[in-house]
N, C-alpha and C positions, 0 to 999 in steps of 0.2 A: 504494500500500500504506500509506504513512504517512498520506496524506490520509484514507483509509478509517478508519484507527485513530483519528485525531483526531476525525473525524465521529462515530464510534461512542462515544467516551468522553464527548463533550458537555461538560458543566460540570466533569467530573473532569480535564480536560486540565491545568488550573492546579494541581490537587492533586498530580497525578503529577509535573509539572515541579518543584513545590516540594519534594516528597520526594526526587526525584532530586538536586536541588541540595543539600539537607541531607545526603544520603548522600555526595555528593562533598566536602562540607565535612569530613566525618569522615575521608575518605581523603586529602584534601589540606588539612590545617588551615591556616588563615590568617585566619579570621573575615571573609572577603569574600563567600563564597557563602551564609553564614548569613542575612544580611539580605535578600538577593535571594530566597532560598528561603522565608523568612517572608512576604515580600510576595506570592510566588506562591501560598502556602497561603491567605493572606487573600483574594486575588483569587478563588481557587477556592471559598472559603466564600461570598463574595458571588455568585459564579456559580450556586451551588446554590440560592440564594434568589431570584435575579433572572433565571434562564435563560429563562423564558417572557415576560419583559417585552420589549416591542417596541424599546425604546431600548438594550437590552443586546447590541449588536453586537460583533463581534470588535475593531473599532477602539476602542470605548469600553472594552472589557476591557483592551486593551493600554495605553491611557492611564491607567486605574486602576492597573494593575500598575506602570507607571513611577512614578506618584505615590506609591504605597505603598512602592516600592523606595527612593525618596528619603527618605520619612518614616522608614522603618525604619533606614536608614543613619544619619540624623541622631540618632535616639533611641539607637541602638546606640553611636554615637561618644560621646554624653554618658554613657551607662552605663559603658562601658569607660574613657573618659577620666577619670571621677571615681575609679575604682578605682586607676588608676595614679598619681594625685596624692596618695594617702594617705601620711602620714609613715611612713618606714621605721624599724625599730628599729636598723638599721645604715646610716645615710645615706651613709657614705663607703666602703661595701663595695667598689665597683669603681673607686674614685678613690684609688689608692695614694699619689700625690704629696700629696694633701690630708691623708691619714692621718699624714704625716710632720711636719706643721707643729707646732712646739713641741719636737720631739725634738732632742737634741744628738748631735753626731758629731765625729769627728776627720778632718781633711783628709787624703786619700790623695795628692792632687796639689795643689800650691800654687795659690792663686788668683793668676793673673797677668793683667793687663789685664782684670780683672773676671770671669775664668772659671777654674774648677778642678773638682775631683771629691771627693766624699765616699763612704764605704762605709757603707751601712745594711744590716745583715744580710749577705746574700750578693750584694747589688746595688751597683754603682757608679752614682752619680747625678751628672749635671752640675750645677754650682752657679754662681751669680753672686753677687758681693758685693765688698767691699773686698779689696784685695790682702793676702794672708796667707800665711805659710810653711806647708810641709808639716808635719803634726802639730798644727796649731793646732785648738783646740776651737771649734766653731761651733754656733749654734742655727738651725734652719730656721724662717723667718718667712713664707715664701710659696711656693706651687707654681703654676707656669704651664706647662701641657703636661708635657713631660718634664724641665723645668728647675726647680731649687729655688733660692730666694733665701735667703742665709744672712747672719747677723751674728756678729761675734766675741763670745765669752763674756767 
């Protein structure tokens, strides 16, 4: 049954496959079926032009599809990769520790053996720095992971 359908569709097999892959991309977005779907549509376009050519066997069609898949993935990666590297108007948006560099705070827990805590807003942050008593004013100079490095004011 499927073999008969494929034989009847002829050069349109690739177009059908391409449009099915593009529809699946809409249902399950992730930008991975898009490039393969584009390659299938391009292979279908070539099949429409070359269907009667003696060299255009199914093996050649599969090789062309694979090559076009690789090319479309590389081109797509470059297109999407460039858009993600653009400068943001808020480069520290999801880097809360980096946002705190330069701010001053009061020690909630004394720094002993190089470790203590400060409160910034409603959050307690672990800090490292020179030993200081509770209530000392400090400035945040560096953020590494969830730890802040402070210096006394």
